[in-house]
PLY file of the C-alpha trace (Angstrom):
ply
format ascii 1.0
element vertex 47
property float x
property float y
property float z
element edge 46
property int vertex1
property int vertex2
end_header
3.94 -0.13 -9.48
3.38 -1.48 -5.79
5.85 -0.40 -3.78
5.75 2.90 -4.61
2.36 2.87 -3.34
4.02 1.31 -0.42
7.03 3.96 0.07
4.25 6.92 -0.14
2.30 4.99 2.54
5.63 5.01 5.06
6.57 8.02 3.82
3.92 9.85 5.15
3.25 7.69 8.48
6.88 9.01 8.91
6.33 12.66 8.23
2.90 12.11 11.20
0.84 13.14 8.63
-2.10 10.98 9.54
-4.46 11.97 6.80
-2.28 11.71 4.17
-1.16 8.04 5.17
-4.72 7.28 5.78
-5.43 8.56 2.43
-2.53 6.95 0.72
-3.36 3.61 2.50
-6.75 3.67 1.21
-4.62 4.36 -2.68
-2.48 1.10 -1.85
-4.75 -1.37 -0.24
-7.08 -1.92 -3.75
-3.62 -2.48 -5.80
-1.92 -4.39 -3.48
-5.19 -7.18 -3.62
-5.20 -7.08 -7.68
-1.50 -8.32 -7.50
-1.88 -10.68 -4.54
-4.60 -12.44 -6.90
-3.15 -12.37 -9.98
-0.03 -14.50 -8.38
2.99 -11.55 -8.39
2.61 -11.02 -4.55
1.63 -14.06 -2.32
-1.77 -13.95 -0.57
-0.38 -13.79 2.89
2.08 -11.31 2.02
-0.66 -8.80 0.51
-2.89 -9.45 3.96
0 1
1 2
2 3
3 4
4 5
5 6
6 7
7 8
8 9
9 10
10 11
11 12
12 13
13 14
14 15
15 16
16 17
17 18
18 19
19 20
20 21
21 22
22 23
23 24
24 25
25 26
26 27
27 28
28 29
29 30
30 31
31 32
32 33
33 34
34 35
35 36
36 37
37 38
38 39
39 40
40 41
41 42
42 43
43 44
44 45
45 46
């Protein structure tokens, strides 16, 4: 699930669509934070 959101952010950045990249990043950030709290991602990797 995290990889999907990260790919969406990278795709929007590569396309040059700043608004879509910002929206995708805002969707991705809380998910990454939750996964780091659960221990699935190292906290430094999520930062």
